[in-house]
N, C-alpha and C positions, 0 to 999 in steps of 0.2 A: 504494500500500500504506500503510495507516494504521500509524503507529508504536505499538508496545506500550508501555503505561505501567504496567500492573499488574506489580509486582515479582515475583510468583509466575510469571507468564507469561514475563517476561524471563529468569528463572532456568531455566525449562523450555526455552525457545528456546536458551539458552546450552548446556545439556546436549545438546540435539539437534544442535548445531553443533560439538561438540568436535572431531570428526575433521576437519571442514572448516577449522576455525580452526587446528588443529595443522599441517595441510598448508600453510596460508597463512603461518604463522610460519616454517615451514621454507623456503618460497619466498623470503621476505624475507631470511632469513639467507644464502641463496645468491646473491641478486641483487647487482649492483654499485652499489648506491645507498648514500650516506652516511646517517647518522642524520638529518641536517638535511634531505636530500632526501625521505626517508620522512616526516618530520614535515610537510613542506610539502604532500605529497600527502594525508596524513591530515587536516591542518587545512583543506584545500580541501573535502574531503568533509564534515568536521565542520561547516563553515559552512552547507553545503547542508542537512544534517540538522537543525541547531539552529534553522533558520528554521521548522521544523515543530513545534517544542516550545514550549508555554506553560509558562514556568518555574514558576509557582505552581500548576499543575494537579495534580501528583502528589506532589511532595516527595521523589521517589526520590533525586535527587542528594544532598540533605541527609541522607538516610537511610543512604547507603552509601559516600559519599566524604568525605574530609577536605580542605578547601580549604587551599592553601598561602597563608598570610597574610603580608601586607607589614606593616612597622611602622606605617604610617599606618592600616591596617585595625584594628590593636589600639587605637591612639589613638582612632579614631572609635567603635569598639564600646564602649570604656571610657567615653568621653564620653556616648554614648547611654544607657548604664546608670547614669551618674552616679557612677562609682567611679574611683579612680586606676588608671592603666595597669599599675602594678606589681601591684596587687591583682587586676586582670583577668587578667594573665599568669599569676600564681601559681594562680589558680582554674581557668583554662580552656586554657592554652597549653602545648604541649610543643615542644621544639626537636629537629628530626631532624638527627643528626650535625652538630656545631657548625658553624654558618654555612650549612647547606644547606637550611634552611627551618623556618618556624614553622607549627604545625598545632594544631587543636583536640585536646584530650586524648582525646576520646571520639567514637564514632560510635554513633548518629546525632548530628548537630549538637546541642549543648546548648540551642540556641534554637529548635528545631523543635517545634511543638505542633500536633497535628491537621493535618499537612501544610502548616502555615503558619509563616512566619518571624516570631518575636516581636520581632525587632530589625530589621525590614525597612528602616526609614529609615537605620539605621547599619550595615547588612550589609557584609561584605567586598566590595571591588571585584572580586575574583577570582571570587566566588560559589562555590558548592560543587561544581558539576558539571563534567564534562569538556567540556560544550558551551561553557562560557564560559571555560575555561582553555586555549583554543586557542593562546594566545601562549606557554604554558609548554612547553618541550621535553619530549618523551615520557620521556626518561631521568630528568628531574626529577619529572615527574608520577607516575611509578611509585612514588615514595616515599610518596605519599598512600595507597597500597593496602597498604603493608608495615608501617606503624607500629603 
């Protein structure tokens, strides 16, 4: 099965799967697995799926997610743009609950143009999408959807 990359089609499939997804979440809530065990299962499947995705093909991750940025990402991006990290942070970064994460202020990513990353050589190590954030626990990653 070919993965859908058209954002409209993905939204349509999401709506069609609402009941199935609700039942699955309910099943997860009733199972005797810890968050870490569920994360491990999800990350295993995530690795399998991510191998099928060409990061720069559609730009969807950068259109709909906020990456959790590390301090070194901010230093690298600021350096790439030739501005001080303080200026970069004031312009582009928001902190989610003190100490719980740094994120871009807006969605889509402020550096996405025509589905392409305008700061590709200096881009965050975490990247924007869930496919490359597999090392971040689900409980932390959820913050990127709520900001």
